[in-house]
N, C-alpha and C positions, 0 to 999 in steps of 0.2 A: 789952445793949439789950433793952428787954422787947419780947417778940412781939406785944403790942398796937400798939406804933409801927410794927413792921415790916410790919404788915398795910396801912399806908398807904404804905410806902416804895417805890413801883414806879412805871413809866411807864405809859402807857395800853396799850403791849403786852404789859408783864411785871409787872402787879400782883400782889403776893403777899396775895391777897384771900379765898381760900377754904380754911381750913384742913380743912374737912371734905371736900374734895376731894383735897386732898393727903394727907389721912390714911386714904383710904377703903380701902386694901387693904394697906398697907405697915406699920402700926403693930403688926400682929400677926405680921409676918414679919421680925424683925430681921435683918440681915446685914451685905453690904458697904457698903450705903448707910448704914446707922447708923454704921459705922466712920469712913465718909468724913466724915459730917456732924460727929461728934466731932472729928475730926482738924482740919476746918476751921473751928470754932467760935471759937478764940482769934483766929484771922486775920480772920474776919467780924467779931466783936465790935470789934477794933482799927479796921477799915475804916469800920464803922458810926459809932464814936465821932468818928470825924474828919468824914466826909462830913455826918452827920446831928446834929452837935454841937448841943444845945438852948440857943438863945439866951433869956435872960428877957426877956419883954415883958409889960408890964401884969399881972403877977401869974400868967401863964402861959409857955409855952415854944414857941418856933418854930424847928424844923431850921434851922440855918445856911445850909444849901443853899437852901431856899425863899425866906429873906430875900435870899440873894445873887442869886436869878433874879428875884425881885419887884423889888428896887431897880433892876437893869439893865433890865427892861421898862418901868418907869416913866420912868427916865432916858431911855431910847431914844425914847418916845413924846414927851415934851416937847422933846426936842433935835431931833426931825424933825418938830415942829409937827403932830402926830396925823396921821402919814401912814396910819395905820390907818382914818382916816375919808376923808380927801381922796383916798387912793388906792384907795378900795374899788370904787368904780363901774369905774374903769379896769382893775383887776385881772380884773373879771368879763369885760370886753371882751377882754383878753389870753387868759384861758381858752377863750373862744369862737374864737379864731384870727383875729380881726378885723384885727390888726396883724402877723400872720406873713407874710413875704415868702417865697414858694414856692421852695424849693430852693437858697437863697442862704447861709442862716445854718448856722453850725457847731454841732454837737451829733448828739444821738442819737434825742432824744425830743420830744414836742411839750410845749407848756406844761401842757396837761390831763393827760397821761400823766405827767409829773413829779410834778404835784398828787397825782393818784391813787396813784402809788407811795410818796409820803411820807406821805400819809393812810392807807394800808395800814399802815404801822407806828405810827401814833398812835392811830387809831380800833379800839379793843380791849376787853378785859375791863375795863379802867378805867372805860370809858362806861358799862358794866352794873354792876359791883359797887363800883367806887370812889366812884360817886356816892352809894349806898346807904351807905356806911360813913360819907362826909362828913356825910350828913344825920342818921344816927343819933347820931353824936358831936357835931355842931354844931347841929341842929335845921334847920328850913324856911330860916332866915337866911343859912346857908352858902351856898346857891343864889346869893344877890345877889353874894357876894365871890367865888364861882367864875366868874360870868359877867364880873364886873369883871377878875379875873385873866386871863381869856381875852382879854378886850379889849385890856390892856395888853401881852399875850404877842403880838399881832398884829405889833406894831412891832418886838419883838425878833427874831420870825421874819424879817421883811423885811431887816433889817440882815445876819443871818449868811447867809441864800440868796442876797442880792446878792454878799457876799464869796465865795461858793462858786463863783459863776459867773465873778467877775472875776479869781480866781486859779487856776482849773481848768487842768489839764494835758491838752491834747488830743493824742492818739498820731498816728502817721503813717496808721494804719488806719481814723482817723476815731472811735475809740473814746475816751473822757473819763474822768478820775480827777479827782476833785475832793472837797471837804469841809473841814472847820476844819484837819484836818493840812497841808493845801497853803496855805491863807491864813496859817496862823500862821507857817509856815517861810518862805513867799515873801514875805508882807507885812513881817515883822519884819527879814527881810533887806533890803528896800528902806527901812526906817527906819533901817539901820545895826546892827541887832541881830541878825545871822545865827545865832549860837550859841543866843540866847534862844529863836529862833523854832524852830530845829531840835529844841530841848530840849522846849518847849512841844507842838510837833507829834508828836513821838515819844510824849509821854506822852498825849496824847489819843487816837492811834491805838492804842496798848496797852489803854487802858481801853476803846477801842470793840471791839477784838477780844473782850475778856473779856465785855462787855455782851452782845454779839451771840451768844456760844456758850451762856451761862447763861439769862438773862432773855429774850433774843430768839428762843432757840430750844428748849433743853432745856425750860424751864419752860412754854413754850406747847405743846408735845407732851404734857407731863405733865397739864396742865390739859385738854386737848381729850379726851385718853383717860378722864380721870377722869368728865367728863360724858358721855362715851358710854357707860361702864359703867353711871351712873347712869339715862341714857335707855334702856338697852336691858335693865333688869331687876335692876341691883346685882349681889349675889353670885350670883343666879342666871342672869346674864349669860353668854353664852359666851365674851365676852372677859374675863371676870373673871379677874385675875392673869395676862392675856397681853398685857401692855403691849408687849413687845418686837414683837410681832406687828403691833400697830397702830402702833408707831413705825416700823416697817420700811416699812408701807406709806406714812405720811407723809413717810418720808425719799425714798422712790422720787419720789413727787409733788413734792416741793420740789426735788430733784435734777434732773428733768426740766425744771422752769421755770428754774433758776438757771444751768443750764449753758449757755444762751443769752445770759446777760448782762442788762444793763439794757433790752434791747430785748425780750427774751423775758418778762421781768419785768413790764413795762408793759403788754404784750399781756394779761396775765392781770388786773393790777390795774386798769386801765382799765374791764374788764368787771366784775370781783368786787366793787370797793369801792362804785361806784354801786348794784349789786344788793343786797349785804347792808346797806348803810346805807339803801336804800329799804324793806326788809323791816322793819328796826327802827323807823325813823320812821313807817311807815304804821301799825304795831300801837300805837305810842306817840300818835299823833294819833287814832287810833280811840278810845282809852281817854279820852284828854283831852276830846275831844268828846262821850264818853258820860256825862261828868260836867259838862256844860257850865256848869250853874247853880252848881257849886262852884269854878269857874276863879278868879272875883274873891276868892273867900275864900282861895283857894291864893296867889295874888300878895299879899294883905294879911298873910298868915302869913310871906311872904318877906321883905317890906319891914320889917314888925314884928320879925320874928326878926333881921333884920340890924343894927338899931340899938337894940333893946330886948329882947334875948333873955332866956329864963328863966335863973335862975342854974344849973340842972342841965346848962347847955349851955356853961358856963364865962365868961357875960359876953360884952361884944361883941367882946373882943380873942380870945377862944376861938372864937367863930363865925367871925369873919373869918379865923382860922388855918386853920380846916378848909376852908374855901372856897378860899382861895389855894393852900393844898396840893393839892387836887384839880385846880385849874386848871394849876398847875405841873407836878403828875405826869401829866397828861392829853395835853397839847399838846406837850411836849416842847421848847418854845420856850426858846432860850439853851442847850440841850444840846450843839447842833452836830451832831447826827445827820442832820436833815432835808436840809442843803446837800450831803450826799452824793449824794441823789438828783436834788435840783434843779440840780446841776452839770451834768448831762448834757443839759439842754435846749438845742434848737435856737434860740439868739439871739446877737445880736452886742451886745446892750443889756443887761448885767447886772441892772441896776435892774428890768427887766420882771419877771425871775424872783422877785426880791425881792417885788414887788408881788403876783404870783400866790401866793406863799408866806403872804403875811398871811392869806389866806383859810383856811389850815388850823386855826389856832386858832379861829376864828370857827365853822367847821363842826363841829370836833371838840368845842370846850367850849362856845361860846355855844349853839349849836343841839343837837346831840346830848346832850351832859350835862345841858342844861337841860330837855330832853324827859323824861329818865329822872328827873329831880328831881320833874318835875311829876306824872308818874304816881306816884310813892312818896308825894308829899305828899297828893294827893287820895285816896290809899287809906287814909291815917292809920296804917299800919302802922308807920312809924317811931316812934312812940310806945312801941311795946315793942321796947327796945333789946336784946333777946336773940338775934337772927339774924345770921348772918354777911352779907357784901354781896350775894353772887349769890343767895342763898336769899330776901332780903328783895326784890330787885328782881322775881325770879321769882314770889314771892306777890303783890306789887303788880300786876303784869299779869295773874297769874291770877284774881284776883277779877272781872275782865270778861270776859278771854279764856280759857276752861278749859283749852285745849290749848296755852296759852302755852309751856309747859316744852319742848314739841317744837321750837318756833320759837327758843326759848333755845339748845337743843343745836344747831340748825343754825348760829346765830349763833356761839356759842363756837367751834365748829370752823372755820368760815370766818373769823372773826377772828384766831383762833390761825395758820391757815395763811397768811393775808395777812401777818402779823406776821413769820412766820418766811421768808417768800420776800425781804420788804424789808430785815429785819435781816441776812440772810446776804448780801445785797448790800453793806449798809454795812459788816458785818465783812471781806468780801473786799477792799473798798478799803483798810481801815485795815490788813489783813494784807500787801497789796502793796505798802503803803507803807512798810512795816517791812521786809519781805524782798525787796522789788525785783519789778518787773513782768515775770514770766515764766510760762511754761506749767507748770511744776513748782510755782511758789508757787500759782498759780490752782487746779490740780487738787489739791493738798495741803490747800487750806482747805476746798473742796467736800466732799471725802472726811471731813474733820474734823468739819464740821457736819452731814453726813448720818449719821455714826455717833454723834454725839452727841445727835441726835434719837431715835435707837433707844434709847440709854441713859436719856434723860431721861423716855421714856415708860414705862420698866420699872421706874424706881428712885424712891425718895422723896429728892431731893437738896435739900431745903428750904434747907439751910445754905448749900449751894454757890451755889445761885441768889440767895439773899441777897447772898452776896460779890459776885457779878457784877452784882447790882443797884446795890451801892454803887459799883461801877466805872463803870456807866452814868452816876450822877449826878456822879462825879468829873470826867466829860467837861466839864462845864459851868466848871470852875474856869479852865483854860487858854482855853478858848473866849470866855468873857465878858471876860476880860482882852484878848484880841484884839479884840473888839467895842468897848470903851472906846477902845483905839487907834486904830482905823480908822474910828470913827464921822464924825469930820470929813470924811474923805475921801467916805464914803458920803453925806453931806448934799450936798457939793458936786455928787456924780453925779446925786443926786435932783432938786437944783434945775435942773441943766441938762437933764435929761431933760424935764421938766414944762415948762420954757421952750420947748424944741424941739417939744413936743407942742403947745403953745398957738400957735406959729408956723407950724404945719402942716409942719415938716420931717420928722415922723415921720409916714408914711402909713398909711392904712386900705388894706387890700387886699380888703375885702368888707363 
């Protein structure tokens, strides 16, 4: 598989988008990491060949996994009568806690905390660099299809997170385990297919562990370290070639947070996510309104480019694919990762958390990614297709805010850290699903993750991370099979909930 394709093959948290950062120091220092990359290359190529198999569409090609996610998202939206629209306002009320009954619902965290925990895994480097790559390859029109992809992804997120709460496992101490592996095994069992459910649940959990170790942690540490080196002087930096030291610090910080479980994680994400998103959005809005007179022209370029793009961008189908790719890789709708965090919510109504979860693709893709796109389009720099994603975004912001690279440095480190703590939790739940809920299982995974953060900071493990990124997207195959099977049940639950809401059976508490 060509490296130019892999540049786009990553989640919001684990996007492989910045080759200049990945090779900043290790290309001239071949060693064990080069050996590992060479050994992993055949396996990685095999995995990529399956997960990202190119499907010919309109004279161009779309990765199969993107088509798989898109069709499921559209189907969920139509089948549930646009729950992403009719449930939006109520979702905001749920996040505000208006319908929370104090002290009586089972779970560990509030709706707001569950939302920020899941957002911390999706809002990341893909919002900074992935959008730039999509516009470079697909032109301004890719923004329109990116927004549309995020819109449909909201319905898919609703289904999987409702299932996450519906089939979660609540332990005697009040802690919760949930996610796709649980609703696949339990749900298929209820339908009379226990063996198929267990096989799909095990496969999902195995892929989730791999994705959490590589893309969710090792790559995040690597990317954060490279950006830190660049921000502190490059080769003249005191940290140059001291990745292990940076990784050790990050491992300690991550370890301190994850040792307390989901309650400790949400205490951090509930403060960190709003803060880092506010910084980024404020900078973006400042630039957008600084070029207020050019905004109509930018939207005109987006609409025109979506339906009548220049040939250089691959025609309508080519632009559509770039936008849909970015949406799918950004918000993780259909992957099955977010239900792990949402399962811990305090509620006796699974539908409520599904409604809260549909806000994720809206915030991640429709809001944050669109703002990044507008800044890049207003800058006009995308016309020069020579820069990598993160460099293009930085340059676009820097045109108006000369000191933006320092903001970018803070954003990259915060985004990477928040992704690491959330994906550590995802991986832990998948790990304990495979090896059992025990103190030994819990500690062994946390030690493994912290060790991999140190390794990831110090080595160029691009092929290893490519492999785990493929595992990440492989999670969508068993997950969406389950979503199709359980969709009628979710529709009945949704209709029942809205009926009780209209009748006043569901009370407001403030």
